[in-house]
N, C-alpha and C positions, 0 to 999 in steps of 0.2 A: 343673853347671849352664854352668860356663865353654863348655865343648864346645858347647851347644847355642848360648851367644850368640856364639859365632864361626860357628856352620852359618846361624844366621840372618841375620848379615851377608852372608854366602856367598849366603844367598836371594834377601835382597833385592836386593843386584847382580844374580846371574843372572834376577832377575824384571825388571828393565829390558830383558837381552838378550830373554828370553823375550816380553816387548810388542813389540820389534823384529818379531818372528816371527810374531806376531799371534794366537800359539797362547793366551795367557795373557787376552788379549781374548775368545774363546768361552769362554773358565773364570768369567771373571768374569761375563758374562753369564749363564750358568746357574745363579750362584749368584741372581744377581736374580731369576731367571724362579723358580727352588723358593724362594727365598724368599717372593715377593708369593704365591705359589701356595699356601703355610703359612700364612700369618700376615694376609695383605688387603693391596690396593696402595698404602695410604697408609704413608710410612715413618713420619709423627707417631707412625703407631696401630703401627709394626711394628719393634722396634731392630734385628733380623735383617737388615729391607730396606734400613734406613738405613744401616746399616753394609756392607753390600755395595754399595750406590751412591754411598758413600762411598769405598771402596778402589777402584770401576771409574773412578770419575772421578780418582781420583790418578794412576791407570797411564794418565788419556789416552783411556777409550773414550769415542766420540761420544756426545754428551745423548744424540742422535735411538734410537741402540742401546740406550740406557737406557732407556728412554723405552717403546719398543717391549717388551721384557725385561720390564718391567713390565705394560706392554696383557696381553702374552700370557700370565702367572705367573697375574694377578688375573683372565682370562677375558673380558675388553673386547677381544681382536681373536683372530683363530682362529690357531691354528698352533703351540699350547705342545705340548710334547711331556710323557709320563709318566714324570719320572725317578722313578730310587728310589737311594736310597744304599746301598752293598755296602761292605763292611769285608773285605777280605782279608788275611791274616799271613803272615810269613815271615822270613826269613835271607839277610841279604846275605855275602860272604864273609867268614871271620873270626868268625862266629859274633855279627855286629850283629843286633837285631831289627828289623823292618821292618813297618810300618801303611801300610796301603795305602788310602785313603778313593776308591770311586769314587762317579761321580754318574753313571747310566746310564740310559738306555730299549731296551739291551739288553745283558740280565745273558750271556748266551752269549758274548757280541763281548767285554765285560769282564772276563769269567774268563778266555782267549785270551790278549787281549792282558798282561793281569800276569803269566801263567803263560809264557807265552813270555820277557815281559823277563828273569823270574827266573832262570829256564834257559840263557838266552844269555849272560847277567853273572856266574857264577858265583855263583845263589842259589839257594835253592829256598825254594816253600811252604812253608808247618804249617800244621798243624789250626787250627779256630777255637780262642782262648783259650788257645792255649800260648806268643802272644805278646803279647796285649795286655794281661795283669795288668802289666807292666813299665810300663806309661803310665797316668796318671790327665789326666782332660779339667782345662783350666785355662784363662782368658783368656789372652789376649798382645794389647798396645796396644802398636805401632811409632808414637814421638814422632821426628820430625826433631827433628835438635839444633841447627839454626838459629832464632835469635833465643831460643832456653828452654836454662838449666842443669839438672842431674843435681839439686839442688836444689830447684830451682823444680817440677818432677816430681813429684819426691817430697812436697814438700809440698802440692799439688794431690791428691794420689791415697791419699794414708796412712789419712786419713779414712775414706774410703769403701771401704778393702778389699783395696786392694790389698798384696801381700806382698814384695816387692822391687823395684826398680827397675835394671836393667843397661845399662850404657854398652856400645854394639856400634859404639864409632868411626864417627860423624856422623849415628847416631841413639840412641834409648833404650829398650829394652823394659822394658813395665810388664806384672808378672807378677800376677797376681789367682787366685781361685776362680772357674771359670765361668759361676756363676750372679749373679758380682761385677762381672762384666763391664759392664754397662750404665752399672751407679752410676761405677763408676770411669773408665769412656767420659765418661760430664756432667759430671763433676767435673775432669777435663782442660777440658774445654770451658767451662766457667762463670768455668774460671781464664785463658780468654783464650788455651790452647795447642794449637798445630795438631797434630794424628794424622794417620797416614798410612792406618792399617790398626788396627782391633778385631777379632779373632779368636777361637774358641773352639777349640783346638788339644790335639792328646794329646803329652802332654810325658812326657819318660823320666824314671823315676822315681831308676837309676841308669842309668853311660855305660861304655862299653868304648873303653879308652883305644887307639889305632889309629896305626900309622906313615905314612909317606907312602905307601906303594905301598897298603896297607890302604886309607887314604881315597880315594886314585885310585878304586879299585874300588866299595868303596860309593856312591860320588858319579855312577861309570858305571853301576850299579842304577838307583838315584833318579832319573837323567837318562833311563836310558832307560821307566821305568816312568810318569814325567810328560809321555814325549813319548806318550801315549794320549789320544784324546781324553776318556776316561772316567774318565781318571781325574785328580780334584783336588787332593788333598794327597798327600804322602808325608811319612811321621815315624821317626826312625832314633835309636837310642840310642848312637852312637858320638861318644866324643871324641876332639882331634886338637889336637896346640899350634899356636901360633901361629905358628912357623917351618914347620911343617906348611902350613897353611893356606895361609901367602903364599907357598908353593914352589907350591903348585898354582894358586893367583893366577896365578901370573909363564906356567904355562902357556900 
């Protein structure tokens, strides 16, 4: 778990940098559009859309962009693309398992981008099913530490089905079953506790310990994969010590 927590912290910091590049905006907008197409354009009756909008707002996506994405997805405005979710599996250097979640309107382009990223960064693609069994679906809610503490968060979420709360140094990670994500998130809201994001992710059952060089290679591959507009999320089962992550942060 600790490796995941440190990686989550790193991802959180990286998201801020990605937001500056504008790449994250496009991915968040795509999430909103797909959520609206799947469950309708009313956030009150579509929890997935509610969470997608919340995450976009927290990342400073302009309200106009959010509104247009909802309208495109729900068919109120023309121009929505027919996005498909495709999962790719592979290995990073050192045998670290990698799951790549794509949301694309061009399957061939997505497959090509993913293959090139693996090949150029010392990884390799794997057959469907050869990696995914190492992960399970989990709900993850990120709560900023400002104005609250771990005990308050724990108290708010345990009854609703949360499994654990991890301190991510500046924020808290609430873990639950994927099916409990909405009630856990609603429990936080009822307790008046703000949250940054609520997502269903692929969570690793076991992790591979990597040294500084290994972590650098894994992160380089993940960066290359996330650079593709078709890639929404990348999940990997690596663990690294605080010292290793601090050394990489300093680079």
